[in-house]
C-alpha positions, 0 to 999 in steps of 0.5 A: 502569514503563509500561504494557505492554497498555491491557485493552479490553473487545472484546465489546461495539459500540464495543470490537468496532468499535475491535478490528476497526479496528486490526486492518484498521489493521494488515492494510493497514500490512502491504498497502501494503508488499506492494503498494509491493514488487510494483510496485517489482519490476515495474519495469523500472528506476528511476523516469524521469519522461522515459521511462515505458516502464519501467512496461510490465509494471505496466500489463500486471498492474494494467491502467492505462489500460484495457490489454488483453492484445489490444492488444500492448505498453501504450501511453506513455499507459497507462505514464504512468498507471502511473507516475502510479499508482506514484507515488501507492503510493510517496506512501502507502507513505511516508506508513505508514513515517513513521507506522510507529514510532507506529501499532507502539506503539498496536497494542502497546498494545491488541492483545488 
């Protein structure tokens, strides 16, 4: 029979550090999913490397390329930066999804 829970004392220096780390990891897993989804929702259509104008809303909301509301519509350079940012977020999201089963198992076993 497999363990349902592995107990450790989270009141001491090392145990409390382990508990805090696990909590932060679990929160970060949830946050990257939310960040990814928000950026997908802001993007106007599918990703298109040849036309990054569909990242205009991402530029405006996140301020890529030092965008300021007084300047009007984002430039193509700012949209390109937003796309690059999106690609990095997407990579982190995919890595999180690939590691999700192992991390969920870790959380289940060590969660207090």
